[in-house]
C-alpha positions in Angstrom: -31.8 55.8 11.1 -32.1 52.6 8.9 -32.2 53.8 5.2 -31.5 50.2 3.6 -34.2 49.2 1.0 -34.1 53.4 0.3 -37.2 53.9 -2.7 -38.0 57.2 -3.6 -41.8 57.7 -5.1 -41.7 61.6 -5.2 -38.8 63.9 -6.1 -38.5 67.9 -6.8 -36.0 70.1 -7.3 -35.6 74.0 -6.2 -32.6 76.0 -6.0 -31.6 78.4 -3.2 -29.8 81.4 -3.6 -26.8 83.6 -1.9 -28.3 86.4 0.3 -28.3 90.0 -1.7 -25.4 92.6 -0.7 -28.1 93.9 1.9 -28.6 90.8 3.2 -32.3 90.7 2.3 -33.4 87.5 0.6 -33.3 86.7 -2.3 -36.3 84.7 -3.8 -35.8 80.8 -4.7 -36.5 79.2 -7.8 -38.8 76.6 -7.5 -39.3 73.6 -9.9 -42.7 73.4 -11.6 -43.0 69.2 -11.6 -42.0 66.3 -10.2 -39.0 64.8 -11.3 -38.5 61.7 -13.7 -35.3 59.8 -13.7 -33.4 57.2 -15.2 -33.3 54.1 -13.5 -29.3 54.4 -14.0 -29.4 58.1 -12.6 -32.5 57.0 -9.6 -30.2 54.6 -8.7 -27.0 56.7 -7.9 -29.2 58.8 -5.8 -29.7 56.5 -3.8 -26.5 55.2 -3.0 -25.3 58.8 -2.6 -27.8 59.3 0.1 -27.4 55.8 2.3 -23.5 55.9 1.5 -23.8 59.6 3.2 -26.4 58.7 6.1 -25.1 55.4 6.9 -23.1 54.6 9.8 -20.5 57.0 9.4 -19.2 60.1 11.7 -20.5 62.7 9.4 -24.5 61.7 10.2 -25.6 61.7 13.3 -29.4 60.9 15.4 -31.0 64.4 16.2 -33.4 65.8 18.5 -36.4 67.1 17.2 -36.8 70.8 19.1 -38.8 73.0 16.0 -42.0 71.3 15.7 -45.2 74.2 14.5 -46.9 74.6 11.8 -44.0 76.2 9.7 -41.4 73.5 10.7 -39.3 71.3 8.3 -40.7 69.0 10.1 -44.7 70.1 9.5 -44.0 70.5 6.2 -42.5 66.2 6.1 -45.5 65.5 7.1 -47.7 67.5 5.1 -46.0 65.8 1.9 -46.0 62.6 3.0 -49.7 63.0 3.1 -49.8 64.7 -0.3 -52.3 62.8 -2.3 -50.8 64.0 -5.5 -47.9 64.9 -7.4 -49.6 68.2 -8.0 -49.7 68.8 -4.3 -46.3 67.2 -3.1 -44.5 70.1 -5.3 -47.1 72.8 -4.2 -46.2 71.3 -0.3 -42.3 71.1 -1.1 -42.6 75.1 -2.3 -41.9 75.8 1.2 -39.5 73.7 2.2 -37.6 76.1 -0.6 -39.1 79.4 1.5 -38.1 77.6 5.0 -34.2 77.0 3.6 -33.7 80.9 2.2 -35.1 82.0 5.4 -32.5 80.0 7.4 -29.5 80.7 5.1 -28.6 83.9 7.4 -25.3 84.8 6.4 -23.9 86.1 3.0 -21.4 83.8 3.5 -23.7 81.1 3.1 -23.6 80.1 -0.4 -26.9 79.1 -2.6 -27.1 76.0 -4.2 -29.8 73.1 -5.3 -32.7 71.7 -3.0 -33.9 68.2 -3.5 -36.9 67.4 -2.2 -38.5 63.6 -1.5 -40.4 60.9 -0.1 -40.3 57.7 0.1 -40.1 54.6 2.2 -37.0 53.0 4.1 -35.7 49.8 6.2 -37.0 45.9 6.4 -40.8 47.7 7.3 -40.5 50.0 4.6 -41.6 52.7 6.5 -42.0 56.1 5.3 -39.6 58.8 4.8 -38.8 62.5 3.8 -35.5 63.7 2.6 -33.8 67.3 1.7 -30.6 67.5 0.5 -28.9 71.0 -0.2 -26.1 70.4 -2.9 -23.9 73.3 -4.0 -23.3 73.7 -7.0 -19.6 73.3 -9.0 -18.1 72.9 -12.3 -16.3 70.0 -13.9 -15.3 68.4 -17.0 -17.4 66.3 -19.1 -15.9 63.7 -22.0 -18.2 63.9 -25.2 -17.5 62.1 -28.3 -14.6 62.0 -30.5 -12.5 63.3 -26.9 -14.2 66.4 -26.9 -14.3 68.0 -23.6 -17.0 70.3 -22.1 -16.8 72.3 -19.1 -20.0 71.9 -16.9 -20.6 74.7 -13.7 -24.2 73.5 -12.4 -23.0 70.3 -11.4 -23.9 68.7 -7.9 -23.6 66.0 -5.7 -20.9 63.9 -7.6 -19.1 61.3 -5.5 -15.6 63.7 -5.5 -17.5 66.8 -3.7 -18.5 66.7 -0.2 -20.3 69.8 -0.7 -24.1 68.6 0.4 -26.2 68.0 3.3 -29.0 66.1 3.9 -31.6 65.9 6.2 -33.7 62.8 7.1 -37.1 62.7 8.8 -38.7 59.5 9.4 -42.1 58.4 10.8 -42.9 54.8 12.0 -46.1 54.6 10.6 -48.4 54.3 13.2 -51.6 56.6 13.6 -51.8 59.9 13.9 -50.8 61.9 16.6 -49.2 65.7 17.8 -45.9 66.2 16.1 -43.5 65.1 16.7 -44.5 62.1 18.2 -43.8 59.0 15.9 -40.8 61.0 14.2 -37.2 60.3 14.0 -34.5 62.7 12.2 -30.9 62.3 11.5 -28.1 64.6 9.4 -25.5 64.1 7.0 -22.6 66.8 7.1 -19.4 66.3 6.0 -18.0 68.9 9.4 -20.4 67.2 11.8 -17.7 65.5 13.7 -15.4 68.0 13.7 -14.3 70.9 16.2 -17.0 73.7 15.1 -19.6 71.4 14.7 -21.7 74.5 16.3 -20.5 76.9 13.0 -21.4 77.0 9.7 -23.7 74.1 9.5 -26.0 75.3 12.2 -28.2 76.9 10.0 -28.7 73.6 8.2 -29.4 71.6 11.2 -31.3 73.8 13.5 -32.3 76.6 11.6 -34.2 75.3 8.7 -33.9 71.8 10.0 -35.2 72.5 13.6 -33.3 69.9 15.2 -30.5 69.8 17.4 -27.8 67.9 19.3 -29.2 64.8 21.3 -29.4 66.0 24.9 -28.5 63.0 26.5 -25.4 62.8 24.5 -23.6 61.9 27.9 -25.7 58.8 28.6 -25.6 57.2 24.7 -21.2 58.1 24.9 -21.8 55.9 28.6 -24.0 53.0 26.6 -21.3 53.2 23.9 -18.5 52.6 26.5 -19.8 50.0 28.8 -21.4 48.4 25.5 -18.3 48.2 24.1 -16.5 47.3 26.8 -18.5 44.3 27.9 -18.5 42.9 24.4 -14.4 43.2 24.5 -14.0 41.2 27.9 -16.7 38.1 26.3 -15.0 38.4 22.9 -12.8 34.9 22.1 -9.4 37.1 21.9 -6.4 36.4 23.8 -5.4 38.2 26.6 -2.9 40.8 25.1 -5.7 41.4 22.5 -8.2 42.3 24.6 -5.8 44.5 26.7 -5.2 46.6 23.5 -8.2 46.9 22.2 -9.4 48.7 25.8 -6.3 50.7 25.4 -7.9 51.2 22.1 -11.8 52.1 23.3 -9.6 54.7 26.2 -7.8 56.5 23.5 -11.0 56.3 21.1 -12.7 58.3 23.7 -10.1 60.1 25.5 -7.5 61.0 22.6 -9.6 61.0 19.6 -10.1 64.3 18.3 -13.8 63.6 17.0 -16.7 65.1 18.6 -19.0 61.8 18.1 -18.8 58.1 19.2 -19.7 55.7 16.4 -19.7 51.5 16.2 -18.6 51.7 13.0 -15.6 54.0 13.1 -14.5 51.8 16.2 -14.7 48.5 14.5 -13.4 49.5 11.2 -10.2 51.2 13.0 -9.9 48.8 16.0 -11.3 45.1 15.0 -10.0 42.6 13.3 -12.7 42.0 10.2 -13.7 38.9 12.0 -15.2 40.7 15.4 -16.7 43.4 13.1 -19.8 42.2 12.1 -20.6 40.6 15.5 -19.7 43.8 17.3 -21.9 45.3 15.7 -24.9 43.0 16.4 -24.2 43.4 19.8 -24.1 47.0 19.4 -27.7 46.7 17.9 -28.9 44.5 20.4 -27.6 46.8 23.2 -29.9 49.8 21.5 -27.2 51.7 20.2 -28.0 53.7 16.8 -25.9 53.1 13.9 -25.3 56.7 13.2 -22.8 58.4 15.2 -23.8 60.2 18.6 -22.6 63.6 19.7 -19.9 62.4 22.4 -20.2 63.9 25.9 -17.6 62.3 28.3 -19.2 64.0 31.9 -20.5 60.6 32.6 -17.4 58.6 32.3 -14.9 60.9 33.4 -14.1 58.9 36.5 -13.9 55.4 34.5 -11.6 56.7 31.8 -9.1 58.7 33.9 -7.4 55.5 35.0 -7.4 52.0 33.5 -6.9 48.9 35.9 -5.7 45.0 35.1 -6.8 42.7 38.6 -5.4 39.3 38.3 -6.8 36.5 40.2 -5.2 36.8 43.5 -4.5 40.3 45.3 -2.6 42.2 42.4 -4.0 44.4 40.4 -1.4 47.1 38.0 -2.8 50.7 37.7 -2.0 53.4 35.4 -3.7 56.4 33.1 -5.2 55.4 29.8 -2.0 57.6 28.2 0.3 55.4 29.8 -1.1 51.8 28.5 -0.8 52.7 25.5 2.5 54.4 25.3 4.4 52.2 28.0 3.1 49.6 29.1 2.9 45.7 27.1 0.8 42.3 28.8 2.1 39.4 27.2 0.5 36.0 28.3 2.4 32.6 27.6 1.7 28.9 29.2 3.0 28.2 33.2 5.3 25.8 33.8 3.9 22.3 34.6 2.3 22.2 38.4 1.8 26.0 38.3 -1.6 26.9 39.8 -3.0 28.5 36.4 -2.7 27.2 33.2 -1.2 30.7 32.2 1.1 33.4 33.8 1.2 37.2 32.3 4.4 39.0 31.6 4.3 43.5 32.0 6.4 45.3 30.3 6.5 48.7 31.7 8.7 51.2 29.6 9.7 53.4 32.5 12.3 52.7 36.0 10.7 52.6 39.0 10.6 56.3 40.8 9.4 55.1 43.9 8.0 52.3 46.1 5.9 51.9 49.1 
């Protein structure tokens, strides 16, 4: 979801609590009124949101699966339709109730719930956001170097103890839900191997979202789009080989459970290629956020790498072998040669067999 130029028009805070020892719900504490922040505070909040939900591996486009009358999406619809601040505040209490109900385990901590509406993107489309931020302690320096301990800090730059759910509306004519809506989730554990664990209460139980059912197709789209970019990039053949090896490693060796344009660009591409790569992937229709990784449609392509030459010569090996055992160099061929460049291949191994 594109959150560039994010504006926040209405904002309110509630507090939700951990379940009691008998596992019964403890009702939330509702904020009474819309919150008015100073400009510095509002700028800081917007920066927290855009930094978290930008093109990072912990922020992911999701599929909306819950859109009934009491769903997080239906409440988002009602928040955008609220005619005044008092109505917005009243509707937002339903968000706190929904989150309280979704926190089924005693292991899930309470925290502050921020509910906001606004606009984002170049076209300034309507958005609604829900932030759950856990409270933590910290120190504040006062006058004359006095120090004060605060137990109710949240969303500071150093902590990852918050989750964000975003709903975006395309601004078109009213249609049955979820038509016209998109959703994304930020969670610092989203790409970890246990992504189906504790965070599920938030994105599924609370927000009514799930990982895209087309994850396999989107992973293949990432592979094909990135491969096409690498093959046409203005780099030497040695660099091209290294980039393709990097792509194979990123998909097969990297243990992350998502694929992300920004992560690949930052980890494998030189600075001068990154902008063109992002533009290429955007033109290919690949989202700026991470998508769940599913290699089921790429198993055949990723088992082995193949390098073909103009004549009837080819080199085939596993992706791991290309990464660890093979070096490819191109150099100018002698005068009068049929091609302007030749290729030197170094294999860090002995010949085991020949046919």
